[in-house]
N, C-alpha and C positions, 0 to 999 in steps of 0.2 A: 636810304632807309636806315643805315647804321647811325648816321648823325642824328636822325629823327629819334631813334631809340635812346640815344644819349641824352637828348633834350628831355625825354620823359623821365629819366632816372633822377631821383632826388637823393636818396640814400638807402643803403642796406645795412643791417645790423647782424652781428654774429656774437656768440659768446666768445670771450677771449680765454681759450683753454689754458690750463696750467701744465707746463712741461714742454720741452723743446720739440719733441717729435710731433705732438698734437698741434703746436703752433706752426711748424713748418708745413705740415699736411694742410692745415687750413689756409696758409699763405698760398700754397699751390692751387687750391680750389678757388680762392679769391682772384688770383691771376687769370685762371681759365674763364671765370664768369664775368669779370669786370674790366680786364685790361685789354686794350686794343693796340694793334701794331703801330698806330700813329700817335699814341700817347708818348709825349716827350718829357714832360715835367711831372714827376711823381712826388707828391708831398707826404711825408710820414710824420705824424705828431703823437706825442705822448711823453711821459716822464721816463727818466732813467730807471732801468730795471723792469719795465713793463713788458719786455719781450719783443721790442722793435726789430732787433737784429735777427732773431730767429724767424720772425714773420717775413722779413726781407729776403732771407736766404731761401724760404719756401716759395716766395713770389718770383724770385730771380735766381734760379739755380746757377751756380758757377760765378756769380757776381763777386768781384773782389771788393770787400768792404774797406773803406779808408781807415777804419779802426775796428778792432774786435775786442771782446772782453779781456782776452789774455795776450793779444798780440798787437804790437805797434809796428807798422810798416813805414819806415822813413820816406820811402819813395812816394807812397800814397799821401802821407802827411803834407808833402810839399808839391803835390800835383798841381795846385793852382798857380805855381810859379815856374812851371816847366815850359812855358812859352808854347804850349799846345803841340809840342813836338811829337807826342805819342797819340795824337787824336785818331790816327789811322789804325791804331792797334786795338781799339775797343769800341763797341757800339753803345755801351752803357757805363755810367759813372756813378759813384756813390760819394755823398758828402754828409758828414755829421756836423751840423752847425755848431753845437756846443763844444765839440772837440776841436774843430777846425779853427775857430776863432781864438783858441789859445796859442796858435802858431802863426796865423796870418791875419791881415787886416780885412775887415768886412767888405771893403770896396773891391779887394782882390777876388774875394769869393763871388761877389755879384758879377764882376767882369768875366770870371771863369765860367759861371753858369750861363750867362748870356752868349758867350762865344760858343759853348757846347751846343746850345739850342739853335744858334744860327747855322751850325754845321750839321743840324738834324741828328745830334746824338741824344740819347736818353739820359736823364739825370734823376737819380733817386736821392732826395734830400731829407735826411732825418732832422727833426725839429724845424720843419718848414715854416712854422709860425714865426720863427726868428728871422728868416730870410725874406719873407713876403713883403714887409713894409718897405724894404729898400729895393727889392727886385721889381716891385710894381706889377707883377704878373702872377695871377693865381695859377695853381697847378691844374693839369688836365684831370687828375684824379687825386683825392686826398684820402689817406687811410689813417684813422685815429685809433689808438689802442689804450684802453683802460680796463674797466671790468668787462666792457664789450668792445668789439671792433666795429668801427663805423666806416663804411666805404661810401664816399660821396663824389659826385662829378660836378664841380662848381659851374654855375652859369654866370651870366652878367649880374645876377642878383644874389650871389653867394651860394653856399656859405663861405665865410672867411675862415682861414686856417685857425685863427685865434678862437673862434667860436667852437670849432671841433675840439681844440685843445682844452678849453674850459670844461667841456662835458667829460672827456676822458680823464682829465686830471682829478676831478672830484670823485669819480667812480673807482679809481684805481685802488684806493685804500680798502674798499670792500673785497676786491679780489685778493689782496695781500692777506687780509684777516681770514678770509675763507680758506686760503691755501694753508695758512699756519694751523688753523683749526682742523683742517682735513688731515694734515700730517700727524698731528697729535692724536686724532681719532684712530688713524690707521695703526699707529704705534701701540695704542691701548688695545685695539682689537687683537693684535698679534701677541702682545705680552700678557694681557689679562684674560683674553677669551680664546686664545689659541686659533685665531682666524688667520689663514695664510693669505698673502697678497694675490695669489693666483685664483682665489675664490670670487673676486670681484674686480670691477674696473671703474674708473672715474668718469663722471658725467657732470652736467652743469645745471645750475639754477640761479636766478638772480639773487645776489647777496647771500650766497651760501654755497654748499657743495652737495654732490650726490655720489654715493657709492652704490653701484649696481651689482647685486649678487646673482650668480648664475643659478644657485639653488637657495631656497628659503632657509636662512640661518636661524638658529635658536638663540636669541639674544635676550638678556635682561636689560631692557631699555632704561629702567630707572637707575640701575647700577652703572650702566655705561655712561649715561648722561651725567651722573654725579662725579664719576671718575674724570671725565673730560673737563668739567667745570673746575674740579679740584686741581687738575694739572695746569690749566690755564692760569689759575689764581696764584700759582707758585712764583710768578714773575721771573721765569727763566729766560735768559737771553737766547735769541734765535739768530744764528749766523751762518753764512756761507762757509763751506769747507772745501768742496771741489765740485766739479760739474755733475756729480752724481750723489752728493751727500750734503746735508746740513748738520749743524749741531744744535740740539735743543738742550740747554743747560750743558752738562758734560757728556751727553749721549750723542753718538754718531748715528744719524738716521738717513736711510736711503731716500733720495728725493730727485725727481726728474725736472724740477724747476727751482733750483737752489737759490736763485737770486730774487725770487718773488715772495718775500715774507715780510711781516712786521718784525721789528727788531727785538720784541719781547712778548712773551705769551700774554702778559697783562694788557697788551694793546689790542687783543681780540675782544671787542666790546659786544655786549648784548647777545652772546651766543646762546642758542637753544637747540636741542636735539628733538626732532619729531619722534615721539615715542611709539612709533609703529612703522612697519614696513609698508611701502606703497607698491602695488603690483603694476608693472609696465607691460601691458598686453602686446605692445608692438615688438618688444625685444624679449619677452618672456623672462624678465628679470625682476628681482625684488630690490626696491630702492630704499637705502638708508639716507635720510636727509638731515643735514645740519644747516642752521640758519644763523645769520649774523645780526638781524634786526629784531630777534626775539618775538617774531610774529608768525605763528604757524597757521593762521586762519586763511581761508580762501586759497589754499595751495594750488587748486586746479586752474587758477587765473593769475598766479603770482608773476609770471613772466610778462604780463601785459598791464599790470597795475600802474606802472609809471606813465603809460600812454593815457590812461584814464584821468590822470591828475592834470593834464594840460588844460589850460583855460583859453577860451576864445578871446 
């Protein structure tokens, strides 16, 4: 029955949240819902800075990554040349293709992965789209991360990892623009309107962001919108500072997803603020919505518009 259910599964989609904790929490949920004990080859696809490492840490708690954002482990770098002496020490292994190919030949990586699979070890491969053409075997499950997270279980008829990568690669820019606009908005709310961060929390919408207020705030939407657009137009550089902060211009700003931004505020295109609060009856919150495509029409169906554009 389990195999039959796997055959029925084509793909599932989730918003790719901004922030390490939210990504790790979602990774845990994805593992519980989609990962099976006999899945050996796990393909992860997406661009650098999309949050793949945080997602993997959530899906596989305790897994030692072959590389991390701030730490390089020489033993893990050269794991493909260790003659498999430590295969008894772990049940799961991690490889980052873009990183690993800087130190070892591609055929060594292919042999390493095939050997692990033959010994029934689990292998989590970042940038799996780069390995697949030479490995010749599709993953048991592919997870792609861009603006959304796509979880798919390939069959004889696909999808191929390159197809998933194409989708998430194109959408990632919207997530980066939305995150930058969100941080600018949050800073303005605090500096100009005296709104504290504890008064709201972040949520998601396609090509945009949502701030959910626990109590209805009194905001001048015209003034707030003008200030956000004015700030974005200043063409200030946006840069990583540390794991809890970014710099917007010369100002240090608290941020829980510091690697997920456009490099300059001027790269946030077609921003618009919905000039009203939207009540969410399910959570009893008031939603402040910022959009990246300058289209505030049909908000009640915004998350499904891209499905409607498909052609037979």
